[in-house]
C-alpha positions as CSV (number, residue, x, y, z in Angstrom):
1,M,24.7,-122.7,-133.2
2,T,24.5,-124.3,-136.5
3,R,27.8,-125.0,-138.0
4,V,28.4,-123.6,-141.5
5,P,30.1,-125.7,-144.1
6,T,33.7,-124.2,-144.8
7,L,35.9,-124.2,-147.7
8,L,39.5,-123.5,-147.4
9,R,40.9,-122.0,-150.5
10,L,44.8,-122.0,-150.5
11,D,46.6,-120.1,-153.2
12,S,50.2,-120.4,-153.6
13,S,51.1,-118.7,-156.9
14,Y,53.6,-115.9,-156.9
15,D,51.6,-114.0,-159.5
16,D,48.6,-111.8,-158.8
17,D,44.9,-112.6,-159.5
18,A,45.3,-111.1,-163.1
19,T,48.1,-113.2,-164.4
20,S,47.9,-116.4,-162.4
21,V,46.1,-119.4,-164.0
22,S,45.9,-121.5,-160.7
23,R,44.2,-118.4,-159.0
24,L,41.6,-118.1,-161.9
25,L,40.7,-121.8,-161.5
26,T,40.7,-121.7,-157.7
27,D,38.3,-118.7,-158.0
28,A,36.0,-120.6,-160.4
29,F,36.0,-123.7,-158.0
30,T,35.1,-121.4,-155.2
31,R,32.2,-119.7,-156.7
32,A,30.7,-123.0,-157.7
33,W,31.1,-124.3,-154.4
34,L,29.3,-121.4,-152.8
35,A,26.5,-121.8,-155.3
36,G,26.1,-125.1,-154.0
37,G,24.2,-123.9,-150.8
38,P,22.8,-120.8,-149.2
39,D,24.8,-121.1,-145.9
40,R,28.5,-121.8,-146.9
41,A,31.5,-120.0,-146.0
42,V,35.0,-119.7,-147.5
43,V,38.5,-119.2,-145.8
44,E,40.9,-117.6,-148.0
45,H,44.4,-117.9,-147.3
46,D,46.9,-116.5,-149.9
47,L,50.4,-117.6,-149.3
48,R,52.0,-115.0,-151.3
49,T,50.7,-112.2,-149.3
50,D,50.3,-114.1,-145.9
51,P,53.0,-116.9,-146.0
52,V,53.1,-119.6,-143.5
53,P,56.4,-119.6,-141.6
54,P,58.3,-122.9,-141.7
55,P,58.1,-124.8,-138.4
56,G,60.2,-122.9,-135.8
57,H,61.5,-126.1,-134.4
58,G,62.1,-129.6,-135.7
59,A,60.0,-131.3,-132.8
60,L,56.8,-129.7,-134.3
61,H,57.0,-132.2,-137.0
62,W,55.6,-134.6,-134.3
63,A,52.5,-134.6,-131.8
64,P,53.4,-133.3,-128.4
65,A,53.0,-136.8,-126.9
66,L,56.0,-138.1,-129.4
67,R,58.4,-135.4,-128.5
68,G,61.3,-136.2,-126.2
69,P,60.7,-135.0,-122.6
70,A,63.5,-132.6,-122.7
71,V,62.5,-130.8,-125.9
72,V,61.5,-127.1,-125.4
73,V,59.7,-125.6,-128.3
74,P,59.3,-121.9,-128.4
75,G,55.8,-120.7,-127.8
76,G,55.5,-118.5,-130.7
77,A,56.3,-121.5,-132.9
78,I,53.6,-123.5,-131.3
79,A,51.1,-121.0,-131.8
80,A,51.9,-120.4,-135.4
81,Q,51.5,-124.1,-136.1
82,A,48.3,-124.2,-134.2
83,R,46.8,-121.4,-136.2
84,V,47.7,-123.3,-139.5
85,L,46.3,-126.6,-138.3
86,D,43.1,-125.0,-136.8
87,E,42.4,-123.3,-140.3
88,L,42.8,-126.8,-142.0
89,L,40.9,-129.1,-139.5
90,T,37.8,-126.7,-139.2
91,A,37.5,-126.8,-143.0
92,D,35.1,-129.1,-144.7
93,A,36.8,-129.1,-147.9
94,L,40.1,-127.7,-149.2
95,V,41.1,-126.5,-152.7
96,I,44.9,-125.8,-153.3
97,G,46.3,-123.7,-156.3
98,A,49.6,-125.4,-156.8
99,P,51.6,-124.1,-159.8
100,L,54.8,-125.7,-160.6
101,Y,58.0,-123.8,-159.9
102,N,61.4,-125.3,-160.9
103,Y,59.7,-128.6,-161.0
104,G,58.6,-128.4,-157.4
105,L,56.3,-126.9,-155.0
106,P,56.4,-123.2,-154.2
107,A,58.3,-122.7,-151.1
108,T,55.2,-121.1,-149.4
109,L,53.1,-124.4,-150.1
110,K,56.0,-126.6,-148.9
111,A,56.2,-124.6,-145.6
112,W,52.4,-125.0,-145.3
113,L,52.6,-128.8,-145.7
114,D,55.5,-129.0,-143.3
115,Q,53.2,-127.4,-140.7
116,V,50.0,-129.5,-141.1
117,H,51.8,-133.0,-141.7
118,V,52.2,-133.9,-138.0
119,P,52.3,-137.6,-137.2
120,G,50.4,-138.4,-134.2
121,T,48.1,-135.4,-134.7
122,T,46.9,-135.2,-138.4
123,A,48.6,-138.5,-139.4
124,P,48.9,-141.9,-137.7
125,F,52.3,-143.0,-136.3
126,G,52.7,-146.6,-135.2
127,D,49.8,-147.9,-133.4
128,G,48.6,-144.2,-132.4
129,G,47.4,-141.2,-134.0
130,A,44.1,-140.8,-136.0
131,Q,43.5,-139.1,-139.3
132,P,40.9,-136.6,-138.3
133,L,41.0,-135.3,-142.1
134,R,40.1,-138.8,-143.6
135,G,37.7,-138.5,-146.4
136,R,37.6,-134.8,-146.5
137,P,37.9,-133.6,-150.3
138,A,41.0,-132.0,-151.3
139,V,41.1,-130.6,-154.7
140,V,44.6,-129.8,-156.1
141,V,44.6,-127.2,-159.0
142,A,48.0,-128.1,-160.8
143,T,49.3,-125.6,-163.2
144,R,52.5,-126.1,-165.3
145,G,54.2,-123.7,-167.6
146,T,55.1,-126.0,-170.4
147,A,53.4,-129.3,-171.7
148,H,53.2,-133.0,-171.3
149,Y,54.6,-133.7,-168.0
150,G,53.1,-137.1,-168.4
151,D,54.8,-138.0,-171.6
152,S,58.2,-140.0,-171.8
153,E,60.3,-136.8,-172.5
154,A,59.2,-135.2,-169.1
155,E,58.3,-138.3,-167.1
156,G,59.3,-137.6,-163.7
157,R,59.9,-133.7,-163.8
158,D,56.7,-132.9,-161.8
159,H,57.9,-133.2,-158.2
160,A,55.0,-131.2,-156.9
161,L,52.1,-133.6,-157.5
162,P,53.7,-136.6,-155.9
163,V,54.3,-134.7,-152.8
164,L,50.7,-133.5,-152.5
165,R,49.3,-136.7,-153.2
166,L,51.4,-138.4,-150.7
167,I,50.9,-136.1,-147.8
168,L,47.4,-135.0,-148.4
169,G,46.1,-138.3,-149.4
170,E,48.2,-141.1,-148.0
171,A,49.4,-139.4,-144.7
172,L,46.3,-137.2,-144.0
173,G,43.8,-139.4,-145.5
174,M,41.9,-137.0,-147.5
175,A,40.1,-137.6,-150.8
176,V,42.4,-136.0,-153.2
177,R,41.2,-135.0,-156.6
178,V,43.6,-133.5,-159.2
179,V,42.8,-131.0,-162.0
180,T,45.8,-130.2,-164.3
181,V,46.5,-127.2,-166.6
182,D,49.7,-127.2,-168.6
183,R,51.0,-124.5,-171.1
184,T,50.4,-121.6,-168.7
185,L,53.5,-119.6,-170.1
186,S,51.8,-119.3,-173.4
187,V,49.6,-116.5,-171.6
188,T,52.6,-114.4,-170.6
189,T,55.7,-115.5,-172.5
190,P,56.1,-114.7,-176.3
191,A,58.2,-117.7,-176.9
192,F,55.5,-120.0,-175.9
193,A,52.5,-118.2,-177.9
194,G,52.3,-120.8,-180.3
195,E,50.7,-123.0,-177.5
196,R,48.1,-120.6,-176.5
197,E,45.1,-122.1,-178.3
198,R,45.7,-125.5,-176.8
199,F,46.3,-123.8,-173.5
200,E,42.8,-122.0,-173.9
201,R,41.1,-125.4,-174.8
202,R,42.5,-127.1,-171.6
203,F,41.8,-124.0,-169.4
204,T,38.1,-123.9,-170.4
205,A,37.7,-127.8,-169.9
206,A,39.4,-127.6,-166.6
207,T,37.2,-124.7,-165.6
208,T,34.2,-126.8,-166.4
209,E,35.6,-129.9,-164.6
210,L,36.2,-127.8,-161.4
211,E,32.9,-126.3,-161.5
212,E,31.3,-129.7,-161.8
213,L,33.5,-131.2,-158.9
214,A,32.4,-128.4,-156.7
215,A,28.7,-128.9,-157.3
216,T,29.2,-132.4,-155.9
217,L,30.7,-131.6,-152.5
């Protein structure tokens, strides 16, 4: 049986499809990726409606061989993590919608990262443990409500992207690409309406960037 190239689309916005900028952008990427070949599949995992539970035991952070001999992990927690890992490990590419909430990751996305960052299984540890995801593309769509998270005034306030780059890129070895869109609050919040035109320009550019990126994968 021929294996079908598969994209894992992970959305973590608390907003629905009509109001979430990150969802609109992951949708644009997904459509472009599907258009890149006749036999492609997408697994859509919405962490708002189908949240991943945090690891049910601290030992699940480690590969089974690295856990202490006396550690007993509940079977349900093992099965829950196995489902999340299988979904990621069987994907050929990953796109994540990652809005910034309170300067950090959505809680549901943090729980997902906690389940998939497993030294000895998905990340190396000491002299052991491969990186089965090494080189696979991971596209992060990072949206922020206000502007200029890279300037001197707001430097260091985005605590989401550094974590995603560290875990997906350094630990898991994935080929991480980031596309950012700021000023998303201009769409829904009257106090930021003056930023709407600049947001629209960046949104259009980011959509094109994502479509072009998807065409290369």
